C-alpha positions as CSV (number, residue, x, y, z in Angstrom):
1,X,30.2,25.8,-50.9
2,X,31.8,22.7,-52.8
3,X,35.4,22.7,-52.7
4,X,35.8,21.4,-56.4
5,X,34.2,23.2,-59.6
6,X,33.5,22.0,-62.8
7,X,33.4,24.0,-65.3
8,X,31.8,23.1,-68.5
9,X,32.2,24.9,-71.4
10,X,31.6,25.2,-75.3
11,X,32.4,26.6,-78.3
12,X,30.5,29.9,-77.2
13,X,33.3,30.6,-75.0
14,X,36.1,31.7,-77.7
15,X,33.9,34.0,-79.7
16,X,35.0,37.4,-77.2
17,X,38.7,36.6,-78.1
18,X,38.1,36.6,-82.0
19,X,38.5,32.8,-83.0
20,X,36.8,31.8,-86.0
21,X,32.9,30.8,-85.5
22,X,31.9,27.1,-86.8
23,X,30.3,28.8,-89.6
24,X,33.6,30.6,-90.1
25,X,35.7,27.1,-90.6
26,X,32.9,25.7,-92.6
27,X,33.3,28.2,-95.3
28,X,36.7,27.9,-95.3
29,X,36.7,24.0,-95.7
30,X,34.6,24.6,-98.4
31,X,36.0,26.9,-100.8
32,X,39.2,28.5,-99.1
33,X,42.7,28.1,-101.4
34,X,44.6,25.1,-99.6
35,X,48.0,23.8,-100.5
36,X,49.1,19.9,-100.3
37,X,52.4,20.0,-99.3
38,X,55.1,17.2,-99.3
39,X,54.9,16.4,-95.7
40,X,51.3,15.9,-96.3
41,X,49.8,18.9,-95.0
42,X,46.7,20.9,-95.6
43,X,48.0,24.5,-95.2
44,X,47.3,28.2,-96.4
45,X,50.0,29.5,-99.1
46,X,50.9,32.1,-96.3
47,X,51.6,29.2,-94.0
48,X,54.1,27.2,-96.5
49,X,56.3,30.3,-96.6
50,X,56.3,30.9,-92.7
51,X,56.7,27.4,-91.4
52,X,59.3,25.5,-93.0
53,X,58.2,21.9,-91.3
54,X,55.7,22.1,-93.0
55,X,57.1,21.7,-96.8
56,X,57.0,22.9,-100.2
57,X,53.9,22.1,-102.3
58,X,53.4,18.9,-104.2
59,X,53.4,19.4,-108.2
60,X,49.8,18.3,-107.8
61,X,48.6,20.2,-105.2
62,X,46.0,22.2,-106.7
63,X,44.6,19.2,-108.6
64,X,44.8,17.4,-105.4
65,X,43.0,20.1,-103.6
66,X,40.0,20.4,-106.2
67,X,39.5,17.0,-106.1
68,X,39.1,16.4,-102.3
69,X,37.4,19.7,-101.6
70,X,34.7,18.5,-104.7
71,X,34.3,15.8,-102.9
72,X,33.4,17.8,-100.1
73,X,30.9,20.5,-101.6
74,X,29.0,17.4,-103.0
75,X,29.0,16.2,-99.3
76,X,27.8,19.4,-98.1
77,X,25.0,19.8,-101.1
78,X,23.4,16.4,-100.2
79,X,23.4,17.1,-96.5
80,X,21.8,21.0,-97.2
81,X,19.2,19.3,-98.9
82,X,18.3,17.7,-95.3
83,X,19.5,19.6,-92.8
84,X,17.6,22.6,-94.4
85,X,14.3,20.9,-94.3
86,X,15.0,21.9,-90.3
87,X,16.3,24.9,-90.4
88,X,19.9,24.4,-89.6
89,X,23.0,24.8,-91.9
90,X,25.8,22.4,-92.6
91,X,28.7,22.6,-90.0
92,X,32.4,21.4,-91.0
93,X,31.7,18.8,-88.0
94,X,28.7,16.8,-90.3
95,X,31.0,17.1,-92.9
96,X,33.5,15.3,-90.8
97,X,31.7,12.9,-89.7
98,X,30.0,12.0,-92.5
99,X,33.9,11.4,-94.4
100,X,34.0,9.5,-91.7
101,X,31.3,7.0,-91.9
102,X,32.3,7.0,-96.1
103,X,35.7,6.0,-94.6
104,X,34.5,3.0,-92.6
105,X,31.8,1.8,-95.3
106,X,34.8,1.7,-97.6
107,X,36.9,-0.6,-95.7
108,X,35.3,-3.7,-95.7
109,X,33.8,-3.2,-98.8
110,X,37.8,-3.7,-100.0
111,X,38.2,-6.6,-98.3
112,X,34.5,-7.7,-100.0
113,X,32.6,-8.1,-96.7
114,X,29.1,-6.8,-95.3
115,X,28.9,-3.0,-94.9
116,X,29.5,-2.3,-91.2
117,X,26.1,0.7,-92.1
118,X,24.3,-0.6,-95.2
119,X,22.2,2.8,-95.1
120,X,25.5,4.2,-95.6
121,X,26.7,2.3,-98.7
122,X,23.9,4.3,-101.2
123,X,25.4,7.4,-100.2
124,X,28.8,6.1,-101.0
125,X,27.4,5.0,-104.2
126,X,26.4,8.5,-105.1
127,X,29.4,10.0,-104.3
128,X,31.4,7.5,-106.3
129,X,29.2,9.1,-109.4
130,X,29.0,12.2,-108.6
131,X,32.4,13.3,-106.6
132,X,35.7,14.2,-107.9
133,X,38.1,11.3,-106.7
134,X,41.7,10.8,-106.4
135,X,42.5,8.2,-108.7
136,X,44.6,5.4,-108.2
137,X,45.1,3.1,-111.2
138,X,46.6,0.4,-109.3
139,X,44.0,0.2,-106.7
140,X,40.8,1.6,-108.5
141,X,38.3,0.5,-106.0
142,X,40.2,2.2,-103.2
143,X,39.4,5.9,-104.8
144,X,36.7,6.9,-102.4
145,X,38.1,5.5,-99.6
146,X,41.4,7.2,-100.1
147,X,39.6,10.8,-101.5
148,X,36.7,10.3,-97.8
149,X,40.4,10.1,-95.9
150,X,42.1,12.9,-97.4
151,X,38.7,15.0,-96.9
152,X,38.7,14.6,-93.3
153,X,42.2,15.2,-93.2
154,X,41.8,18.4,-94.9
155,X,39.2,19.7,-92.5
156,X,41.6,18.8,-89.8
157,X,44.4,20.9,-91.5
158,X,41.9,23.7,-91.8
159,X,40.9,23.6,-88.3
160,X,44.1,23.7,-87.2
161,X,45.6,26.4,-89.8
162,X,42.5,28.6,-88.1
163,X,42.6,27.8,-84.6
164,X,46.4,27.8,-84.2
165,X,46.8,31.4,-84.0
166,X,46.9,32.9,-80.2
167,X,44.9,36.1,-80.1
168,X,46.8,39.1,-78.4
169,X,44.4,39.3,-76.1
170,X,42.3,36.5,-74.2
171,X,38.4,38.1,-73.3
172,X,36.0,36.6,-71.3
173,X,37.7,33.4,-69.0
174,X,39.0,35.4,-66.0
175,X,36.5,34.5,-63.8
176,X,38.2,30.8,-64.2
177,X,41.4,32.4,-62.9
178,X,39.1,34.3,-59.9
179,X,37.7,30.2,-59.4
180,X,40.8,28.9,-59.0
181,X,42.2,31.5,-56.7
182,X,39.4,31.4,-54.3
183,X,40.5,30.2,-51.3
184,X,37.2,28.1,-50.6
185,X,38.4,26.3,-53.5
186,X,40.3,23.4,-53.9
187,X,40.4,22.1,-57.3
188,X,38.8,23.1,-60.7
189,X,38.1,20.8,-63.2
190,X,37.7,22.5,-66.7
191,X,36.0,20.4,-69.4
192,X,36.1,22.2,-72.7
193,X,34.7,20.6,-76.1
194,X,36.6,23.7,-78.0
195,X,39.5,22.7,-80.2
196,X,41.6,25.6,-79.7
197,X,44.6,26.4,-77.2
198,X,43.2,29.4,-75.5
199,X,42.4,27.5,-72.0
200,X,46.2,26.0,-72.3
201,X,47.6,30.2,-73.1
202,X,45.7,31.5,-70.3
203,X,46.3,28.9,-67.6
204,X,50.4,28.4,-68.6
205,X,50.2,32.4,-68.2
206,X,48.8,31.6,-64.8
207,X,49.9,28.2,-63.3
208,X,52.4,25.9,-63.0
209,X,52.5,22.7,-64.9
210,X,51.8,19.3,-63.4
211,X,52.9,18.7,-59.3
212,X,49.6,20.2,-58.3
213,X,49.3,22.7,-60.9
214,X,47.9,22.3,-64.0
215,X,47.4,18.6,-65.6
216,X,46.0,18.2,-68.9
217,X,46.8,13.9,-69.7
218,X,50.4,14.7,-71.0
219,X,53.6,14.3,-69.8
220,X,56.5,17.3,-69.6
221,X,58.3,17.3,-72.9
222,X,61.1,14.7,-73.4
223,X,63.4,14.1,-76.7
224,X,61.0,16.5,-78.5
225,X,57.8,14.8,-77.6
226,X,54.9,15.7,-74.5
227,X,53.6,11.8,-74.6
228,X,50.1,11.1,-73.5
229,X,49.9,9.3,-70.0
230,X,46.4,8.6,-69.3
231,X,46.4,7.9,-65.3
232,X,47.6,11.9,-65.4
233,X,43.9,12.9,-66.1
234,X,42.7,11.0,-63.0
235,X,45.2,13.0,-60.2
236,X,42.8,14.0,-57.9
237,X,45.3,16.0,-55.9
238,X,45.7,18.8,-58.8
239,X,44.7,22.1,-58.3
240,X,43.7,22.3,-62.1
241,X,42.6,19.8,-64.5
242,X,41.9,20.6,-68.2
243,X,39.7,17.9,-70.1
244,X,39.1,17.8,-73.8
245,X,36.8,15.4,-74.7
246,X,36.7,16.2,-78.5
247,X,40.6,16.1,-78.7
248,X,43.0,19.3,-79.7
249,X,45.1,21.0,-82.3
250,X,48.0,20.1,-80.6
251,X,47.3,16.1,-80.5
252,X,49.0,14.4,-82.9
253,X,48.8,10.7,-82.6
254,X,51.9,8.2,-83.9
255,X,54.0,5.6,-83.2
256,X,57.1,5.8,-80.9
257,X,60.6,3.7,-81.8
258,X,59.1,1.1,-79.3
259,X,56.3,0.0,-82.0
260,X,53.5,1.0,-79.2
261,X,51.1,3.9,-80.4
262,X,50.0,7.1,-78.2
263,X,49.5,10.9,-78.6
264,X,51.9,13.9,-78.6
265,X,51.0,17.5,-77.5
266,X,53.9,18.6,-79.5
267,X,53.4,19.3,-84.0
268,X,54.9,16.8,-85.9
269,X,58.3,17.6,-87.2
270,X,60.2,15.3,-90.1
271,X,63.1,15.6,-88.5
272,X,62.0,13.4,-85.3
273,X,62.6,10.3,-85.8
274,X,61.9,9.3,-82.0
275,X,58.2,9.9,-82.7
276,X,56.6,9.1,-86.1
277,X,53.5,11.3,-86.2
278,X,50.0,12.1,-88.2
279,X,50.5,15.0,-90.1
280,X,46.7,16.3,-89.1
281,X,46.0,16.7,-85.6
282,X,43.4,14.4,-84.2
283,X,40.0,16.1,-83.1
284,X,36.7,14.2,-82.8
285,X,34.0,15.7,-84.9
286,X,30.7,15.7,-86.2
287,X,27.3,14.7,-85.3
288,X,27.6,10.8,-84.0
289,X,30.7,11.9,-81.9
290,X,29.4,10.5,-78.6
291,X,30.2,7.0,-81.0
292,X,34.0,7.3,-79.9
293,X,33.4,8.6,-76.2
294,X,34.8,4.8,-75.3
295,X,37.5,5.3,-77.8
296,X,41.3,5.8,-77.3
297,X,42.3,9.1,-75.6
298,X,39.1,10.1,-76.3
299,X,37.4,7.4,-73.8
300,X,40.1,8.6,-71.0
301,X,38.4,12.1,-71.6
302,X,35.0,11.2,-70.9
303,X,36.3,9.0,-67.8
304,X,37.8,11.8,-66.3
305,X,34.6,14.2,-66.5
306,X,32.8,11.5,-65.2
307,X,34.9,11.1,-62.3
308,X,35.0,14.9,-61.7
309,X,31.3,14.9,-62.1
310,X,30.9,12.0,-59.3
311,X,33.8,14.4,-57.0
312,X,31.3,18.0,-57.0
313,X,28.1,19.3,-56.6
314,X,28.5,22.0,-58.8
315,X,28.7,22.3,-62.4
316,X,28.4,25.6,-64.5
317,X,28.0,25.6,-68.2
318,X,28.5,28.0,-70.9
319,X,28.9,28.0,-74.5
320,X,27.6,24.6,-75.1
321,X,24.7,24.4,-77.9
322,X,23.2,20.8,-76.0
323,X,23.3,19.0,-79.7
324,X,26.0,16.8,-78.9
325,X,24.0,14.0,-77.0
326,X,26.8,12.0,-75.2
327,X,27.3,15.3,-73.0
328,X,23.8,15.5,-72.7
329,X,23.5,12.4,-71.1
330,X,26.0,12.4,-68.9
331,X,24.9,16.0,-67.4
332,X,21.6,14.9,-67.6
333,X,22.3,11.4,-65.2
334,X,24.9,13.8,-63.1
335,X,21.3,15.5,-62.2
336,X,19.7,12.7,-61.0
337,X,22.9,11.0,-58.8
338,X,22.5,13.8,-56.1
339,X,19.5,16.0,-55.2
340,X,22.1,17.9,-54.2
341,X,24.2,18.0,-57.5
342,X,22.9,21.8,-59.6
343,X,24.2,22.9,-62.8
344,X,24.5,27.0,-63.3
345,X,23.7,27.7,-67.0
346,X,25.4,30.8,-68.0
347,X,23.3,32.4,-71.0
348,X,21.6,35.8,-71.6
349,X,17.6,36.1,-71.1
350,X,17.0,35.8,-74.9
351,X,18.0,31.9,-74.5
352,X,15.7,31.0,-72.0
353,X,11.6,30.9,-71.3
354,X,11.0,31.6,-67.9
355,X,9.4,28.9,-65.7
356,X,6.0,31.3,-64.2
357,X,6.1,29.2,-61.4
358,X,9.7,30.0,-60.2
359,X,10.6,33.6,-59.3
360,X,14.3,32.5,-57.6
361,X,15.9,30.3,-61.3
362,X,15.3,29.8,-64.9
363,X,14.3,26.4,-66.3
364,X,15.7,26.6,-70.1
365,X,13.6,25.1,-72.5
366,X,14.9,26.0,-75.4
367,X,18.5,27.2,-76.8
368,X,18.7,29.1,-80.1
369,X,20.4,26.6,-82.6
370,X,19.9,23.3,-80.3
371,X,17.7,20.4,-80.4
372,X,18.2,19.4,-77.5
373,X,16.3,20.6,-73.8
374,X,19.0,21.0,-71.1
375,X,18.3,18.3,-68.3
376,X,15.6,18.4,-65.7
377,X,16.9,18.7,-62.3
378,X,18.4,21.7,-59.5
379,X,19.6,24.0,-62.6
380,X,20.2,27.9,-61.7
381,X,20.8,30.7,-64.8
382,X,22.9,33.5,-64.6
383,X,21.4,35.1,-67.8
384,X,24.3,36.7,-69.1
385,X,27.7,35.0,-71.1
386,X,30.9,33.5,-69.3
387,X,32.4,36.8,-70.2
388,X,30.0,39.1,-69.3
389,X,29.8,38.3,-65.6
390,X,32.5,37.8,-62.5
391,X,33.1,34.4,-60.3
392,X,31.7,36.5,-57.2
393,X,28.4,37.0,-58.8
394,X,28.8,33.1,-59.4
395,X,29.7,32.0,-57.0
396,X,26.8,34.2,-54.9
397,X,24.2,31.9,-57.3
398,X,25.7,28.7,-56.7
399,X,25.7,29.6,-52.7
400,X,22.1,30.4,-52.6
401,X,21.0,26.9,-53.3
């Protein structure tokens, strides 16, 4: 039995607790009534009344939101034309990524330099003609840049609004706590691609922060700020390490009084002068996420994940759709590093096709809504979701190998 267990979790593990699906979030991004506040936040109308830090609606709020959502809907129409041919819906992650590509294209355009991605320029020109844009009389050439930039903030805002509410009861994550409590397990590393705070809530209720308890890369609260400190992620003495390569709804990027940029896991407060935080959280999204896996905090999270893979021979996966090329490749390489390395997949039988030559294990060849095959190697499968099994059952499958 390996004394270090790595759990690799995707969006599916949050659904039993009532968290919104990708489709739910996408629909809200496209047409939910939103308010743009004086503190540059995109929120639902009811949030203005419940949170004074959000600020009051701007006089131009309705027109502003209409134009930003108009651009997002225009991008959705173009993406739908392509992706529908492959039987795949357009998600908020696709929209976030495409808005980011437009922003990246427009930055060199302002400086009259060559485009970073020439193929994006014709698409940007189409959006200028078709999309509703925020208008700047003094700098009209920045209209598309500003609107696409605001579109990313709007998407982040909707994600934050929908994922911020903590459920009364967290369902289906008890196997993690049982693994942590197992005397045969010294360390548990939890890698989640989700932006929500379910795991933080679960671990906070059960374990102490830091000092060989839970570490997530952030220091304790000081002067109203919980600053990011990379070296904490690589503490091999921690009982539990939580790694979020796609960011989190409570990660805010900002500049401290010393002029240095950093992240904090405390929401921004307009009255907090010691740390100037961006109003919307930092999340990594879109179908080209892997391009950001070497940048800033996201690169650190991926490096911590790789360190954990080098330090274990057992990874348990659940809720991952295998469409993230970067994560797919890391797990594929992990299986090739050592013939003892194994990957235990938790998915119902309907998600698998059986390998007729093996009576002892599944070889998953295809997943619902997936474009990638899971990596080959020592793969064992337990045909249940994480919320439908227990640590003892998983442990039995692991020890069988």
